[in-house]
N, C-alpha and C positions, 0 to 999 in steps of 0.2 A: 207248762211245767209238769202237769199231771202225766202227759204222754212220755215225757222224758224220764220220769222216775217210776212209772208203773209199767212193768214189763208186759202186762196183759192188755195194755192199750194197743189198738190197731196201728197207730203211728209211732210206737215206741222206737222201732228200729230206724225209721226215717229220721227222727230227731236226734237219736244217738249218732247216727252216721253224719248228719249235717253238722253237728257240733264237733265231731272228730275231724271231718274234712276241713271245716272253716277254721278250726282251732282258735287261736288268739285274735284272728282278724275280725271276728264277730264281737261287737260290743252289745251285750244284751242288757235291756232295761226291763224292770218290772215295777210293780207298785205294791203298797201294803194291802190294798183290797185284793189284788191278784194272789199274793202270798197267802192271805187268809183263806181265799176260796180253794187254792191248791192244797193247803194244809188240811182243810176240811175233807176234801175228796180223796186225799192219800191217807194211807193207814200205816201204822207201825214203822218198820224199818224204812219204807219208801218215803214217808213224811220226814223222818229224821235225816235221811240222805239229802233230800231236797233242801231242807233248812240249812244243813251244814254246807252244801254246795253254794248257796246264796251267801252264807256267812263268810265263805272263803273267797268271795269275789266272782263266782260263776255268773252272776247277774248283778247289776247295780240297782238298788232300790231308789227309784226316782223320787225326789222330795216333793211331796204335795203339802200345801198349806190349807188351812180352813177356808180361806177366801176362794180357793179353787173349787170348792164344793158347789157353789152356785153355778159355775160354768158346767160342771158335771151334771147337775140337776137339770139344766136346760137341755143338755145332750140326751139325757135319759127321757125327757119329755118328747123331744123331737123324734127319737128313734123307737118309741114304744107305741104299739098298736094294741089297745085293750082287746083281750080275747085271742090275740095272735102271738105277739112276741113283745118282750120288754127288754130294753137295754139294762143290764145290771150295773152295779157300781164298779165291778172289776173291769168290764168292757169300757165303761165311760172313762175310767182312769187311764186305760191304755190309749184310748182315742185322744184324750187330753195330752198325754205325754207325747204322742206322735206329732200332734200339732205344735206343742210347745218346743219340742226338741228337733223339729223338722225331720222327722223319721217317717218313712212311708211304707216300711216293710214290717209286717206283723207275723210272728210265729204263733199260730193258733190252730186249734182243731175246730174252732167256732166259725167255720167258713160261711155258713148260712147268714149269720148276723154281720160279720165283718165285710162280706161282699155287698151288703146293703148299705153300709155306712160310706159316706163320702167326705173327703177332705174339704176344707173351706173353698178351695179352687175348683171343686167338682170332680176331681180325680178319685179313682178307687184306690184302696190300699193294695199293696203287693202282698199277697198271702203266701207264706211258706208252710 
């Protein structure tokens, strides 16, 4: 979401074009951890535009319950290598939503991490 709303991001035009091209055929999902991370990284008007866009249905906020946190904690342990990389809660929540919702396409700039993650059947995510 940061690239979509921050014009100085290198992939801004790509994601704007993708959403314009796909229009309503794309059903986008996000999570509260992802919104929190994006709101932290965006500033001023960009942050407000992102929140308003989600509020008007630009993306659905996938419902997570407290019992899902233990699953996410296990994912974070599995995909964290001390001193190298750590899966954060935002990434763990997207992974969890993908598995729970049977979605295999992720829109992310975090290609390094998401190309490392594997679905339960061993397949890689399709990254846009």
